[in-house]
C-alpha angles and dihedrals in degrees: 000000000000121000110262114215091197091067130069112272092231091063091056101036093128092052092048092048089052091050091051094045094048096048097041092049090052092047093052091058101033096047098052091095094037091056087066092047093050111048093189088068090071096058138072093190106130094213094051091047090050091053093049095048093050092048093047094057106115090341131107120251092235090057096045100052099076093041091051093052094046092046094052091045089056098036106025096168138033089248091055090052092046091053093050124101113249091238090060091051092050091047091056089046093052112134095015093094133211090076093185085076090061094048092049091045089054092047090048092051090055091052091049090048089055088052091056102281099278126107112237114253101227130076096231090053094046090056087069092065114094112255095017112114132178097284097045092044090052092048094051094043095049101036101037101030104023095237110164099240127128126229134208124205124158093280095047091045090057093048093049094043089057098036093051098027095239106189098183122104107276090213090064131005094005091067091053090051091048091050091055091049091048091056090046097054101034115131106252097205098052110008094163094058091043092053092048090049091055090049092050092048090055095046098045110024113011092052125167094254127032098358113207094239095165088061095047113118092207098043092129090060096052115104094186090057091048091052095039093244103123091113091052098050140110097038112217123181116226117277118239111256116255116258114251113237126184121205141171119220124195120214109197113190121189120215089253088060094253114142126217110242125182126196120231118230113261097257124069136019114354089359113189094010129122123236144146105282116269141175138187115281143188134196132273118002093358091057090053091050090050091050092052093047093048091053090047093050090060099035099243135127122268107293128224121245104237105172151317130267125196122201129176122211126180094272104011137059108205125203110188126193105211117218126190135196132167122218137184125279093251095058112124129209116253118264115256091249092055096053123109118260113286097039128088104177143028138185143152111252130185112230094244088065095051091101088070091062135064102248121171121226089247090060090050090051090051093051092045089052088055091054098257111152105229126202116245115263 
């Protein structure tokens, strides 16, 4: 019999205990190898868990692991992170994407430092820290502090939508329904392990397409399976299409191989990151005018168009015309006050020093398109 969220938990204690026992037993066996792959699984340190959860948002586990280890080596405590300069944090985050996460993480660390340097143990308190939302607060509270609160990420949402046959749109009301269910069924004795087990079930068995239902440890509790609706659920309304944006980006290479990088102002897209200068563009005559203006803004000769780079963000699809020009060794970077709007710093940097700067993957693509040999990250 499946657990019924419309009834009082006490009336179904045996069913809930069976659900917990089945999933946790599976997780103990199935996660032995994954514990080694995911170093954050071996800690109950709230700060380390916070770092991992922020990095894992919309990013693959395989990508996060090396970043996580380097980040903690550089900033081993929340106080170390709070004392760091934002540019150093962004430099260590380079290539991980979604840089607003890093800026909010840094801001949150400073708030926690002001509170004494220790993350609060309860979900409702954690929600007061900049950058910590409902999911991250639930993860830290349950895994690090053992608070009996459920959590819902994309994987857990899918599991719960099928297990409890949630028919609401999981982009809106369905997530609220799933969150209530998660809190209702969370294992009280070890909520952190329970939450991780649900996440693992969603990522390895209850997958978006062709779920491996015959391997599911809680198959008997799944209403969607019983009614042959696993392919229908969860229901997700269509995402809005990303907006197409056209840009021109200017790669200025000095004869000593140094590249002109400019820093974006803190607010807005790629805020605080370094990149070759760019500006909005059009096609035809307008594109030529933009090319001339871009060269004029930075005091260089008319650049050559050497290629096109495409880059997709969550809400934007960027198409970048890459321009290239070579200048003499004595060329200096513009002063901050002479830069076009949207930039607050500029300097020539040799590629071997790029690791000291926060440089987005798009900027690296642009430089690679212009023939710049980049160091491995």
